[in-house]
N, C-alpha and C positions, 0 to 999 in steps of 0.2 A: 504493500500500500504506500509506503514511504517513497519507493522508487517511482511508482505511478504518479504520485503527487508532484514529485520533482520533475518528471517528464512533462506533466501537464502545464506546470508553471515554469517552463524552461527559461523564458526570458528573465523572470524574476531571479531565478537561481544564478544565471550567468551574470546578471548585474551585481548580485551580492558578492560573487567571487572576484569580479573585476574591481569593485570598490574596496574589497578587503585589502588587496595589495596596495592600492592607492592610499588608503588610510594610514597604513603603517609608515609609508614614506612621509606623508604629511605630518604625522605626529612627531617623528624624529626631527623634522624641520622646525616645527613649532617649539620643541624643547630648546633647540639651538638658538633660535631668534628671540624667544621669550627671555632666555638667560642673558643674551647680549643686550637686550633693551634694559634690563634691570641693572646690569653692572656697568654699562657704558653711559647711560643717561640719554635723554631725548636727542640732543644735538649730535652726539657721536653716533648714535644709532641711525639717525637719518643718513649720515655718511655711508654707513654699512649698506643700507638699502640702495643708495644711488650706485655704489660700486657693483653690487650684485645685479642690479637692473641692467647696467651696461654689459656685464658679463653674459647675462641671459640673451640679450639682443645679439651680441657678436657671436655667441655660440650657435645661433641659428644661421649666421652667415657662414660659419665654418662647415656646417652640414649642408646648407643651401639646397635642400631637396634631393640630396644624393642617396640618403638611406632607403627610401622607397624603391628607387631604381635598382640599387644593389640587392636588396632583399628579393625583389621580383626576378632579377636575372639568375640569382643563385637558386631560387625555388624552381624556376622553369628549366634551368640547365645546371644541375648540381656538379656536373663534370668540369664546369668552368670556375668553380669556387676558388681555386688557387689564383687564377688570373684576377678575379675581382677582389680577393683578399689583399692583393698587392697594389692594385690600381686605386682603390678607395683611399687608403691612408696616404698614398703618394699625392693624390689630388688634394686631400685635406691639408697636407703639408704645404703645398703651394698657396692655398687660400690663407692658412695661418700666417704665412710670411707677410701678408697684407693686413690681416685683421688685428694682429698684436699692435703694430704701430698706429693703426687707425683708431683702436680703442684708446690708446694713450693720447692721441691727438684730440679726440672728442672730449675726453676728461679734462685736458688742458684748456680747451676752448669754452668750457661751460662756466668758467669763473668760480670753480669750487675752492674750498679751503685747501691750503697746501697739504695738510695731512690726508684729506680725502682724495686729492689728486694722487698722492703717493700710494694710497691703498688701491686705487683703480689701476695704477701702473703695475703694481705687484700682482694684482688679481688677473691682469691681462695675460700673464704667463700661464694661468690655468687653462687657457685655450689650447696650449701645445699638447697636453695629454689627450685632448679630444681627437687627435689624429688616430689614436688606437681604440676609440670607442666603437668596437665591432659588433654592437647590438644588432645591426642590420644583417650581419652574417649569420648570427644565431637564429634570427627570425626566418631568414630564407631556408635554413636547415631544420626549421620547426623545433627549435630548442629555446622557446621563449621563456620557459620556466627558469632557465639559467640567467636570463637578463634581469629579472626581478631581484635575484640574489646580488648581482653586481650593484644595482642601485641602492640596495639596503646596506651593502658594505661602504659605499661612498657616503651615505648619510650618517651611518654609525661613526665613520672616521671624523666627519665634520663635528658631530655632537661631542665625541670624546675629546677632540682637540680643543674645542671651545670651552668645555667644562674644566679641562685640566690647565689650560694655558692663558685664558683670558680672565683677568682678575679686576680690571678697572679701566678707566678711559685711556690710560697710558699704553694699553695693550692693543690699541686699535689695529695697528699694522700687522699684528700677529694673525688676525683673522684672514688676511690675504694669503699668508703663508700656509695656514691650515687648509684653505680652499685648494691651493696648489697640491698639497699632499693628498687631499681627498680625491681630486681628479686623477692624480697619479695612481692611487689605489685602484680606482675603477679601470684605468687603462691597463694596469698590471694584471688585473683579474681577466680581462678579455684576451690579453696576450697569452696568459697561461692556458685559457680554454682553447685558443687557437692552436697552441702547441699540442694539447691533449687530443685534439681532433686531427692531428697530423697534417695541418695546413701550414705551409712554409710562412715564416714571419719575415716579410721583406717589403720594400717600397718600390713601386714602379713609377718612373718619371717619363713615361712615353707622352710627350707633349701633345701629340695628335689625339691620342686616346683621352687624355685629360681634358682637352678642349671640347671634344665631342661629349664627354660625360657632363661637363658643366653646362653645355647648351641643352642637353636633355633634361637636366634638373632645374633649369632656370625658372620655368613657370611655377613649379611646385615651390622652389625656394623663395621666389618673390612673394607668393601668397603667404608663406610662413613668416616672412619678415614683416609684411603688412599686418598680419595678425598680431605679431609681437608688438608692433608699434601701437596698435589699439590697446594692448594690455599695459604697456609700460611707458608710453609717451607722457602721460599725465604726471608720473613721478619725476621724470626728467625735466618737465616744464616747471614744476614746483621748485626743484633744485636750482634751475637756471634763473627763474624770475624772482624767487623769494629766498630760498636757502634757509638755514637755521632750523628751528624746531618745527616749522610748518611741514618740512619734509618728513619728519618723524611722525607727526599726527596722521598725515595722509598715507604714508608708506605702511604704518602699522595697521591701519584700517584696511588698506588694500591687500596686505598679506593675508589677513583672515578671510576677507571676502573672496579673493582670487582662489584660495584653496577650496572654498565651497563651490564657486562657479565651475571649477574644474570637473565636478561630478556631472555637469551638463553634457560634456563631451563623452563621458562614459555611457550615459543614458542613451544618447543618440548613436554612438558606436555600436552599442549592444543591439539596437533595433535596426541598424542599417541594412543587414541582409534581408530582413522582412520588408523594409521599405523598398529596396531595389527589386525584390521579387514581385511585389504587388504593383509597382509602377510598370513593370514589364508585362504583367497580366492585363490590367485595365485600370482606368481612372476610378471606376467604382470600387475595385479591390483596394486601391490606395486610399480612397476616402474612408473605407471601412476600418483602416488602421489609423489614419492621421487624425480623425476627429476625436476618437476616444483618447488618443495620446495627448492631443492638445488640451483636452479638458483636464486630464490627470496632471499634466505639466503645469497648467495654469493654477490649479488649486494647490498642488504641492509646492511649486516655486513661490507663489505668493504667501503661502503659509509659513515657509522657512524665512522669507524676507520679513514677514510680520514679526516673527520671533526675534530675528536679529535686530530689527528696528527698536522693538520694545526694550531689549536687554543690551543694546550696543555699548552704552557707557560701562555697564557692569562687566561685559565681556572684555573690553579694553583694559580695565583695571586688573581683572583676574589674570589675563594672559601676560600683559606687559608691565604691570605695576601701577601704583597710584599716580606716578608722574605722567601717565598716558591717558588720563581722564579726558583730555581734550580730543582724543581720537574718536570719542564716542559719536559725535554728531556726523563727522565724515563717514564713519562706518554705517550709521543709520541710513544715509543717502545711498551709499554704495551697495547696500544689501539688495536694492531693487534691480541691480544688474543681473541677479540670478534668474528671476522669472523671465526677464527680457531675453536673456541668452537661451534659456530652455525653450521658450516659444519660438525664437528666431531659428533655432536649430532645425525645426521641422522643414522650413523652406530651404535652408542652406544645404542640409544633407539630401533632401529630395533633388535639388539641382545637381549635386554631385552624382547622384544615382543615375541621372539621365545624361551624364557627361556634359553638363553645362556649368562646370565649376568656374568659368570665367565671370559669371554673374556673382559668384561668391567673392571673388577677388575684387570686383567692382564695389560690392557692398562694403567690404572692409576698407577699401580705398576711400570711400565716402566717409567712413567712420574716422579715418585718420585726418581728413580735411576738417571734419567737425571738431575733433579734438584740438587742432591747432587754432582754429578761429574762436571757438568757445573758450579755450584755455587762455588765450591772450586777452580776452575780455573779462573773464571771471576770476582767474587765479590772482592777479594783482589786487583785486578789490576784495575778494572773499577768502583768500588763502586756501587752506586745506579743504574747506567746505566747497569753495569754488571749483577746486580740482575734482571733487567727487561729483558735483553737478555736471562738469565737463565730461567725465567718463560715462556717466549715465546717459547724457545726450548722445555721445558717440555710439553707445550700444543700441540706443533707440533708433538712430539713423541706419545702422547696419541691419536691424530687424526690418524696418520699413522698406529699405531698398531690396533686401532679400525676399520679403513678402510680395512686393509688387512684381519682382522678377519671377517668382514662383507662380503667381497667377498668370503671368504672360506666357510662360513656357509649359506649365502643367495644367492649370485650371484653377478654379476658385479654391482658396485656402481658408481654413477656419480662423475666425477672429473674435466672434461675439462671446465665446466662452470665457473671456477674461473679465466680463462686466460684473458678474455676480461675486466672484472671489475678490475682485478689486474693491467693490463697494463694501463688502463685509469687512475687509481688512481696514479700510478707512474708518468705518464705524468703530471697530475695535480699538484702533489707535486713539481716536478721540475720546472714547469712553474711559480707557485706562488712564490717559493723561488727566482727564477732568476728575475722575473718582479716586484715583490712588496716587497720582504723581509718579507713576512708573515704579512703585514699590514691588518687591518680590511677590507678595500675595496678589497684587493687582495684575502683574505680568502673567502669572500662572492662571489667574481667573480669565484674563483676556484670551489666552491661547486655548483654554478649555472651551470657552464660549465659541471661538472660531471653529474648532474641531467638531463641536456638537451641532452647530447650526449648519455647517457645510453640506452634509448629506440631506438636510431638510429643504434647503433652498435650491439644491441641484440634485434631484432624485436619480439622475443618470450617473452620478459620480461613482458609487460603489460598483455598479455594473461595469463601468468602463475601466475601473482599476482591475477587476477580474479579467476583463477582455485583454488588456495590455499585458498582464502577467502571463496569460496563456497564449499570446499571439504567435510565438514561435512553434507552438504545437498544433496550430490550426492549419490544415492543408489548404493549398490553393484550389480554387474551383476549376 
């Protein structure tokens, strides 16, 4: 009976396993950054976030869409794995030669404090071990379980190094050295696995092959970089336009919210095969999936955003310490990026399923333009809260462009399902603020009220939760 139930709700089980591994990594990251916030203080912590943001963006340049190509080639032609195992790190080596000085140059041009610039320069060296991040090779050989071990080793190294070596604001630069070691541990792990798989460890510098590979990965890499700019540009704009503690307030809120928003990608990645199959069958089959999913995502995303909004200040203090109380309001605004991302994902992933991913890139590009324009207007005037509003506006524009594109290429997409959960959330926030002033009993009561009333005002909700949980077990007609 248990196996039958697991088979029936396969989508739910698959999502649970996927989020389990993701959660372990996020918890380790939270331990490291929560500790850094407490021992370094807000201003130094803001510098840490700027340096890690730059590293995240330039890490995508080092990869630049190469991993999916390598994984696909190895999966389709495993006899060529030795060739690709040498060409990929060789290509990345050439890209790193450009990215390390480029990251140093960007840090120098942002007007950062001298110590933060030095931290970014040190941390740029963590790009070098990415040459040997052979996770794509293991993916192509269907050894993905080994990849998660590597990421756990990297995060465990970061946490251990931070807890042992960082004691106060004077240890800021040590964080950069620890990140280099953590990246080296990850690279060493993949080199060890490659050796165990009897794949030669070498670099190929065939310039003709490298040029062809970069051209093949360009569109994917460009989309990844645009996506990263949507995620991180607001942090860099706060650092450039304001600096100081404003960076800490926004970056702390963003770190928590971004970790939660990441589960949206897992939700849609889990449903993607079913979405692709039903789009291939018929528009009616696709509607039978997308409408219940949209309803569940609307209620679930808005419910989580509601909880985060009500408890934002308490979460900030609990995670980062009492000095980060001012991160509460930016977090309350940013929390609404979750339902927007969840809902936008239906159009974005559907467009990918019909091989129209160029519209997804256009949507993210519009989001970047929105971030720049809104950020220049709002951040100097409203600080960290202005940055949060900027990011929320960017996410909203991405959703609207993707939604319109989806209706143009696929057909009418659901939208009205957001009205009831949105109104109920607004009523709950108003009631909690007026009746309890966001006290713990008031927050708990508000969330219980939302959860209890939801299936009453939307009687299709429970049915659609069951339908989405079982969607992978439903045969196509």
